[in-house]
N, C-alpha and C positions, 0 to 999 in steps of 0.2 A: 303803460298798461300793467296790470297786476298778474302775476303768475300764480293763480289760485284755482285748483281743480273744482272747488265747491263755491261757485259764484252765482249769486242771484242779482242780476242787473235789471232793474225795473220789472221784476216779477213779483206777483203777490199770491198769498194763500198757499205757500208751499210748506212741506214738512221736511226737515232734515233731522232724522232721528236714528239713534243707535248705530252710528258710524264710527270707525276707527280711522283717524287721519294722522299720518305720521310723516315726519321729515319733508315738509313742504318747502318750496322755494319762494314762498310768499306767505299768505295768510292761510290759516286752517279753513275758515269759512268767511266769505266776503259778501256783504249785502249792501247794495248801492242803488241810489235813485229814488226819487219821490214816489214812484209807483211801486216800490218794493215794500208793501205793507201786509200785515196779517200773516207773516211767516212764523213758523213754530220751529225753534232750534232746540232740541232736547236730547239728553242722554248720549251725547257724543263724547268720545275720547279724542283729544287733540294733543299730540305729543311732538315737540320740537318743530313747531312752525317757525320759520326763520324771521317772520315779522310779527303779526298779531295772531293770537288764537282765533278770535272772532272779531272782525272789523265791520262796523255798521256806519255808513256815511249817508247822510241825507235821507234816511229811511225812518218812517214812523210806525208805531203800533205793532211791533214785532215782539214775540215772547222768546226769551233766551233763558233756559232753565235746566238745572241738573246736568251741566256739562262738566267734564273733567279736563282741565287745561294745564299742562305742565311743560316747563322748559321752552316757553315761547321767547323769541329773540327780542321782542319789544314788550307790548302790553298783553295781558291775558285777554281782556275784552276792551275794545276801544269804540266808543260812541262819538262820532265826529260830524261836524258840518250840519247842524240842525237835525240831528237824529233825536227826535223828541217822542215822548210818550211810549218808549220801549219798556217792557217789563223784564228786568234782569233779576232773577232770584235763584238761590240755592245752587250756585255754581261753585265748584272746587277749583281754586287757582293756586298753583304752586310753582315757585322758581321761575318767575318772569324777570326779564332783565330790567324793566322799568316798573311802573305802577301795575298793580293787578287789574284794576278797572279804572278807566278814565273816560 
């Protein structure tokens, strides 16, 4: 299991907006499951997530925009395992340990 305070697991049409997320023991924001669609993730500041700033797995049709992600322990934004048709635009990614977006 992932230790992430901001988890959407098979939830749709949620907004995660204008949050400051710091020093997590996992991902800053975690979106999972084929039913997690239509979520809007915008204008968040994510600092020092120990894994991924934003991790999307198996979820489609989400919008990820204008987030500020710095010092994540792995990737800034990670789309994995059939995470298709997601709109990722205008995010600021700085000082990630691996790739910024994968």
